[in-house]
DRENKELO-205521 format. One line per 3 residues: number of its first residue (from 1); their letters; for each residue x, y, z of N, C-alpha, C, O. Coordinates in steps of 0.2 Angstrom, whole numbers. Each point is the difference from the previous one (the first is absolute). Last residue first. Layout:
<nodes>
NUM) a) X/Y/Z/X/Y/Z/X/Y/Z/X/Y/Z  ...
</nodes>
This chain:
<nodes>
236) xxx) -50/335/-120/4/2/-6/7/3/2/3/3/-4  -17/-23/17/2/7/0/3/2/-7/5/-3/-2  -23/-18/9/7/2/-2/1/8/0/-5/3/-2
233) xxx) -15/-17/7/4/2/5/7/3/-2/4/2/5  -20/-11/-20/-3/6/3/4/3/6/0/5/1  6/-26/-13/1/6/-4/-3/6/4/4/5/-1
230) xxx) 3/-26/16/-5/2/-5/2/6/-3/3/5/2  18/-18/8/-6/4/2/-5/1/-5/2/0/-6  15/-21/6/0/7/-3/-7/3/3/-5/-3/1
227) xxx) 22/-16/10/-7/1/-2/0/7/-2/1/5/3  19/-25/0/-2/8/0/-7/0/-3/-2/-2/-5  12/-19/19/-1/2/-7/-2/8/1/-4/2/5
224) xxx) 8/-18/14/5/5/-2/-1/3/-7/4/4/-3  -18/-21/14/1/5/4/4/6/-2/0/5/3  -3/-25/-16/-6/3/0/1/6/5/-3/6/-2
221) xxx) 21/-20/-1/-1/4/-6/-6/4/1/-1/6/-2  6/-20/20/5/5/-1/-1/4/-6/0/7/0  -13/-26/3/-2/5/5/5/6/-1/-3/6/1
218) xxx) 8/-25/-14/-6/3/-2/-2/6/4/-2/6/-2  20/-19/9/2/4/-6/-6/3/-2/0/6/-2  -3/-21/19/3/6/3/2/4/-6/0/6/1
215) xxx) -10/-26/-7/-5/5/4/4/6/2/-3/6/-1  15/-24/-8/-3/4/-5/-5/5/3/-1/5/-3  13/-19/18/4/5/-4/-3/4/-5/1/6/-1
212) xxx) -14/-23/13/2/6/4/5/5/-4/-1/6/1  -4/-26/-11/-6/4/-1/1/6/5/-2/6/-2  19/-23/2/0/4/-6/-6/5/-1/1/5/-3
209) xxx) -1/-20/22/5/6/0/1/4/-6/1/6/0  -16/-24/-1/-3/5/5/5/5/1/-1/6/0  7/-25/-13/-5/5/-3/-2/5/4/-1/6/-2
206) xxx) 14/-22/12/4/4/-4/-5/5/-4/2/6/-1  -12/-22/15/3/5/4/4/5/-5/0/6/1  -9/-25/-11/-5/5/2/3/6/4/-2/5/-1
203) xxx) 16/-23/-4/-1/4/-6/-6/5/1/0/5/-3  5/-20/20/6/5/0/-1/4/-7/1/6/0  -16/-23/4/-2/5/5/6/5/-1/-1/6/1
200) xxx) 3/-25/-14/-6/4/-3/-1/6/5/-2/6/-2  18/-24/7/2/5/-4/-5/5/-2/1/6/-1  -4/-18/25/1/-2/-7/2/6/-5/-1/6/2
197) xxx) 6/-11/25/-4/4/-4/1/-1/-8/6/0/-2  -1/-20/19/2/7/-1/-4/4/-4/-5/-3/-3  9/-23/9/-4/4/4/3/7/0/4/2/5
194) xxx) -6/-24/-23/4/4/4/-4/5/4/-5/3/-2  -4/-27/-4/1/6/-3/4/5/4/0/-1/6  -9/-27/-8/4/5/3/0/6/-5/1/0/-6
191) xxx) -15/-22/11/0/5/-6/3/6/2/-3/5/2  -3/-30/7/6/4/0/0/4/-6/2/-2/-5  -19/-15/22/1/4/-7/5/5/1/1/3/5
188) xxx) -5/-28/8/1/7/1/0/3/-7/4/-3/-5  -5/-20/9/-6/3/2/0/7/0/-5/4/0  21/-20/-16/-1/3/7/-7/3/1/-3/2/-5
185) xxx) 13/-11/-16/-3/-5/5/-1/2/7/-3/-3/4  13/17/-22/-7/-2/-2/-3/-5/5/-6/-1/0  25/19/4/0/-7/0/-8/-2/-1/-4/1/4
182) xxx) 24/22/-3/-7/-3/-1/0/-7/-1/5/-3/-3  14/15/18/-2/-1/-7/-7/-3/-1/-2/-4/4  8/18/18/1/-6/-3/-2/0/-7/-5/3/-2
179) xxx) 15/16/17/-7/-1/-3/1/-6/-4/4/-1/-5  9/12/27/0/-5/-5/-7/0/-3/-4/-3/3  17/24/11/-5/-6/1/1/-4/-7/3/3/-5
176) xxx) 14/16/20/-5/-1/-5/-4/-7/1/1/-3/5  17/11/10/-4/6/-2/-5/-1/-6/-3/5/-1  9/-24/21/4/3/-6/-4/6/-3/-6/0/2
173) xxx) 4/-7/24/-2/-2/-6/4/3/-6/3/5/2  -4/-13/27/3/5/-5/-2/-3/-7/0/-6/-1  -15/2/24/5/-3/-5/3/6/-4/-4/4/-2
170) xxx) -16/-7/17/6/1/4/6/-3/-4/4/-3/3  -28/5/-10/4/-6/1/6/0/4/3/-5/2  -16/25/-5/-5/-6/2/3/-6/1/-1/-4/4
167) xxx) 13/23/-12/-1/0/7/-5/-5/2/1/-3/6  4/3/-29/6/-1/4/-1/0/8/2/-4/3  -19/11/-18/1/-7/0/6/-2/4/0/-5/4
164) xxx) -3/27/-8/-6/-2/4/1/-8/1/-1/-2/6  15/13/-21/2/2/7/-5/-3/5/2/-2/6  -6/0/-29/5/-5/2/2/2/8/1/-5/3
161) xxx) -26/10/-12/7/3/-1/5/-5/3/-1/-4/5  -28/6/-13/6/-3/3/7/3/-2/0/3/-5  -30/0/7/6/2/-3/6/-4/4/-1/-3/5
158) xxx) -22/-2/-1/-1/4/-6/6/3/-3/0/3/-5  -2/-27/19/1/7/1/-2/4/-7/1/-3/-5  1/-23/20/-4/4/-5/1/7/1/-1/2/6
155) xxx) 14/-27/1/-3/6/2/-2/4/-6/3/0/-5  -4/-28/9/4/6/-3/-3/6/3/-6/1/1  5/-11/16/4/-1/-6/-4/-3/-5/-4/-5/1
152) xxx) -1/19/24/-1/-5/-5/4/0/-6/1/6/-3  0/10/21/2/-6/2/-1/-5/-5/4/-5/0  -3/34/0/-3/-7/-2/4/-5/3/6/0/0
149) xxx) 0/24/0/-6/-2/5/-3/-7/-1/-4/-2/4  22/12/-18/3/-1/7/-6/-2/5/2/-3/5  -7/8/-28/3/-7/1/3/-1/7/0/-5/2
146) xxx) -9/27/-10/-5/-5/1/2/-7/1/-3/-4/4  11/30/-1/3/-6/-2/-5/-6/2/0/-2/6  -12/25/-12/6/-2/4/3/-6/-2/-2/-3/-6
143) xxx) -18/14/-4/-1/-5/6/6/-2/4/0/-4/4  3/13/-29/-6/1/4/0/-5/5/1/-6/-1  15/16/-18/1/-4/6/-6/1/5/1/4/5
140) xxx) 3/0/-33/-3/2/6/1/-5/5/-1/-6/0  18/2/-18/-6/4/-1/-2/3/7/4/2/4  15/-17/-10/-6/-2/4/-6/4/-1/-5/-2/1
137) xxx) 26/-6/-18/-1/5/4/-7/-1/4/-5/-2/-3  20/-19/-6/-5/5/-3/-1/6/6/0/-2/5  23/-12/-6/-7/-1/2/-4/6/-2/2/6/-1
134) xxx) 19/-14/-14/-2/4/6/-7/-2/2/-4/-2/-4  19/-16/-9/-3/7/-1/-1/3/6/0/-3/6  9/-20/-20/2/4/6/-2/7/-1/3/3/-4
131) xxx) -13/-26/-8/3/6/-1/1/3/7/-4/0/5  5/-27/-10/-5/6/0/4/6/-1/6/0/-1  -5/-28/9/2/4/-6/-5/6/0/-6/-1/0
128) xxx) 15/-19/20/-5/5/-3/3/4/-6/6/2/0  0/-27/14/2/6/-4/-5/4/-3/-4/-3/-4  6/-14/27/-2/0/-7/3/7/-3/2/4/4
125) xxx) -5/-22/20/4/5/-4/-2/0/-7/-2/-5/-3  -17/-1/22/7/-2/-1/4/5/-5/-3/5/-1  -24/-7/0/5/-1/6/6/-2/-3/1/-2/-5
122) xxx) -23/17/-6/5/-6/-1/5/0/7/2/5/2  -27/6/1/7/1/-3/4/-6/-1/0/-4/4  -27/5/-5/5/-1/4/7/2/-3/1/-1/-6
119) xxx) -23/14/-1/2/-7/-1/6/-1/5/4/5/1  -23/12/5/6/0/-3/2/-8/-1/-1/-4/4  -23/19/-2/4/-6/3/6/0/-4/0/0/-6
116) xxx) -11/24/11/-1/-6/-4/4/-6/2/5/1/4  -15/21/10/6/-4/-2/-1/-6/-4/-4/-4/2  -12/21/8/2/1/-7/7/-4/-2/2/1/-5
113) xxx) -24/-4/23/8/0/0/2/0/-7/-2/-4/-4  -21/8/9/3/1/7/7/-1/0/4/4/4  -18/-8/-23/1/7/1/3/2/7/2/5/1
110) xxx) 1/-27/-19/-2/2/7/1/8/0/5/3/-1  1/-17/-18/-7/2/0/-2/3/7/-6/2/0  31/1/-9/-4/-5/1/-7/2/0/-2/6/-1
107) xxx) 22/7/-13/-4/-1/7/-4/-6/0/-2/-2/-5  23/2/-12/-6/3/1/-3/-1/7/1/-5/3  26/5/-9/-6/-4/1/-6/4/1/0/5/3
104) xxx) 27/-2/-13/-6/3/2/-5/-6/1/0/-5/-4  28/5/7/-5/1/-5/-7/2/3/0/2/6  23/-7/5/-3/-6/-3/-5/2/-6/0/-4/-5
101) xxx) 21/18/17/-7/1/-2/-2/-6/-4/2/-1/-6  18/4/25/-2/-3/-6/-8/2/-1/-4/-2/4  27/10/12/-7/0/-1/-2/-2/-7/2/3/-5
98) xxx) 21/-8/20/-3/4/-5/-7/-2/-1/-2/-6/1  21/5/21/-5/-3/-4/-2/5/-6/2/6/0  22/-10/15/-5/4/-2/-6/-4/-4/2/-5/-3
95) xxx) 19/-4/11/-4/1/5/-6/4/-1/-5/-1/3  19/-17/-19/0/7/2/-5/1/6/-5/-4/0  10/-17/-13/6/2/2/0/8/2/6/3/1
92) xxx) -26/-11/-15/5/-5/3/6/4/1/3/3/-4  -27/9/6/5/-1/-5/6/-5/3/3/2/5  -30/1/0/7/0/4/5/-2/-6/0/-6/-2
89) xxx) -25/19/1/4/-6/-3/7/1/4/3/5/-1  -31/4/4/7/1/1/4/-6/-2/-3/-6/0  -20/16/-11/2/-5/5/8/1/1/3/1/-5
86) xxx) -28/11/-6/7/1/1/2/-5/6/-3/-1/5  -19/6/-24/3/-4/6/8/1/0/3/-2/-5  -26/16/-4/6/-2/-2/3/-3/6/0/3/6
83) xxx) -27/-1/-12/6/2/4/6/-2/-4/0/-5/-4  -26/12/-5/3/-5/5/6/3/3/0/6/2  -20/-3/-23/3/3/5/2/-5/5/-3/-5/1
80) xxx) -3/7/-29/1/-4/6/3/5/6/5/3/-2  -8/2/-22/-6/2/4/0/-4/7/-5/1/4  28/2/-16/-6/1/-4/-6/2/5/1/5/3
77) xxx) 15/-9/12/3/-2/-6/-6/-1/-5/-5/-4/2  12/16/24/-5/-1/-5/4/-3/-6/6/2/-2  -6/3/31/4/0/-6/-5/-2/-6/-5/-4/2
74) xxx) 1/6/24/-2/5/-5/4/0/-7/1/6/-2  12/-15/24/-7/0/-2/-2/5/-5/4/5/-2  18/-20/10/-2/7/-1/-6/0/-4/-1/-2/-5
71) xxx) 13/-17/22/-5/2/-6/-1/7/0/-3/3/4  22/-22/7/-3/7/1/-4/1/-7/2/-2/-5  11/-19/22/-2/2/-7/-4/7/1/-3/1/5
68) xxx) 15/-24/8/0/7/0/-1/3/-7/3/-2/-5  -1/-22/11/-5/3/5/0/7/1/-3/3/4  26/-14/-14/-7/-3/0/-4/4/6/2/2/5
65) xxx) 18/5/-21/-1/0/7/-7/-2/1/-5/4/-1  20/-12/-20/-5/5/2/0/-1/8/1/-5/3  22/0/-17/-7/-3/2/-4/6/2/2/5/3
62) xxx) 20/-7/-20/-1/0/7/-7/-3/1/-1/-5/-3  16/18/-18/-1/-6/2/-1/0/8/3/4/3  -6/11/-28/2/1/7/-2/-7/4/-5/-3/-2
59) xxx) 9/18/-24/-2/-7/3/3/0/8/6/2/1  -14/19/-20/4/-3/4/-2/-7/2/-6/-2/-1  5/25/-15/-3/-6/0/4/-5/4/5/-2/-3
56) xxx) -8/30/4/4/-6/-1/-4/-6/0/-4/-1/5  -2/26/-3/-4/-6/-3/5/-5/-2/0/-3/-6  2/28/14/5/-5/-3/-3/-6/-4/2/-2/-5
53) xxx) -10/24/18/-2/-2/-6/4/-5/-4/1/0/-6  0/2/32/-3/6/-3/-3/-3/-7/-5/-3/0  19/-9/18/-1/-1/-7/-3/6/-4/2/0/-6
50) xxx) 15/-2/28/-7/1/-1/-1/0/-8/3/3/-4  17/-18/14/-2/7/-3/-7/1/0/-4/-5/-3  15/-15/11/1/5/5/-1/7/-3/0/5/3
47) xxx) -3/-26/-16/-4/0/6/1/6/4/-5/2/4  15/-10/-26/-5/6/1/-3/1/6/-3/5/1  18/-24/-7/3/6/-4/-4/7/1/3/5/-1
44) xxx) -10/-27/11/6/3/4/3/6/-4/2/5/3  -19/-20/-13/-3/5/4/6/4/4/-1/6/1  6/-18/-25/-1/-1/7/-2/6/5/1/5/-2
41) xxx) -9/-8/-24/6/2/4/-1/-2/7/-5/0/2  -7/-6/-28/0/1/7/7/1/3/5/-2/-3  -15/10/-22/4/-5/3/0/1/8/0/6/3
38) xxx) -20/4/-17/7/1/0/3/-6/4/-3/-3/4  -21/7/-8/4/-4/-5/7/1/0/4/-3/-3  -19/15/17/-1/-7/2/3/-4/-5/1/-6/1
35) xxx) 0/30/-4/4/-3/5/-1/-7/2/5/-3/1  -15/19/-18/5/-5/-2/4/-4/5/4/-4/-1  -21/22/5/-3/-5/-5/5/-6/-2/-3/-5/-1
32) xxx) 11/24/14/-4/-5/4/-3/-5/-4/-1/-6/2  13/23/-13/5/-5/3/-4/-5/5/1/-6/0  -13/23/-12/3/-5/-5/4/-5/4/0/-6/-2
29) xxx) -8/24/15/-6/-5/-2/3/-5/-5/-2/-6/0  16/23/6/-1/-4/5/-5/-6/-1/1/-5/1  3/23/-17/5/-5/0/0/-5/6/1/-6/-1
26) xxx) -17/23/0/-1/-4/-5/5/-5/-1/-1/-6/-2  4/22/18/-5/-5/2/-2/-4/-5/-1/-6/1  15/24/-6/4/-5/4/-5/-5/2/2/-6/1
23) xxx) -11/23/-14/5/-4/-4/3/-5/5/1/-6/-2  -14/22/12/-4/-5/-3/4/-5/-5/-1/-6/0  12/24/12/-2/-6/5/-5/-5/-4/1/-6/2
20) xxx) 7/25/-14/5/-5/1/-2/-5/5/2/-6/-1  -17/23/-3/1/-5/-6/5/-4/1/0/-6/-2  -3/21/19/-5/-5/0/0/-4/-6/-1/-6/0
17) xxx) 16/24/0/2/-5/6/-5/-5/0/1/-6/1  -6/24/-15/6/-5/-3/2/-5/5/1/-6/-2  -16/23/10/-3/-5/-5/5/-5/-3/-2/-5/-1
14) xxx) 10/22/16/-4/-6/3/-4/-4/-5/0/-6/1  12/24/-10/5/-5/3/-4/-5/4/2/-6/-1  -15/24/-7/2/-5/-6/5/-5/3/0/-6/-2
11) xxx) -7/22/17/-6/-4/-2/2/-5/-6/-1/-6/1  17/22/7/-1/-5/5/-6/-5/-2/1/-6/0  3/25/-14/6/-5/0/-1/-5/5/1/-6/-2
8) xxx) -17/23/2/-1/-4/-6/6/-5/-1/-1/-6/-1  3/22/18/-6/-5/2/-1/-4/-6/-1/-6/1  17/23/-4/2/-5/5/-5/-5/2/1/-6/0
5) xxx) -7/24/-14/5/-5/-4/2/-5/5/1/-6/-2  -14/23/11/-4/-5/-4/4/-5/-4/-1/-6/0  12/22/14/-4/-4/4/-4/-5/-4/0/-6/1
2) xx) 11/24/-12/5/-5/2/-4/-6/5/2/-5/-1  -15/24/-7/2/-5/-6/5/-5/3/-1/-6/-2
</nodes>
């Protein structure tokens, strides 16, 4: 009985924890939805802190590192398949670079080269506005470090990590990336979504744990209920 009660208590506690995670993620989604409308803050205020789920709306001044770009392949927006384009940005007055996600470009018509044509990067000093966010998780790392073996720019890979880009550029990077604000005049599509487990999945996990608790209780009752012997087997 004690083991059953302990198991039920653990299952219920895990279910409540998942519900708490779902509520937290819903709060993050609400913050993310309003982040681009938030007042701009200088990049220096958040640059050295891993952004995790901060979604600070920042302004950063500097210039693009020309001739260097990375394309994260097999990305989708709606029914379109293409790449997300990442470019190093030299922050004015700082030695480290910050990686900027320019947005999504659909694949070109060529089956031999999946790299779409990039519009020219703006030259000279400029100020970028966007969200300071975490790099999306890479998922499956198939084929090893694909960008280290490439000589052609932009480099194309099925996954990207900041450590991987840092080694390739031989430069120190800031711990987050900049998701540029949407621009209807840009060739890039920018439909940013947070890269974490959605609230609905946490709610499904919670239902699963509560089901385990209910199943444990039912099994205990079934196995320990008293079964009356048949009348013919009863002794006077």
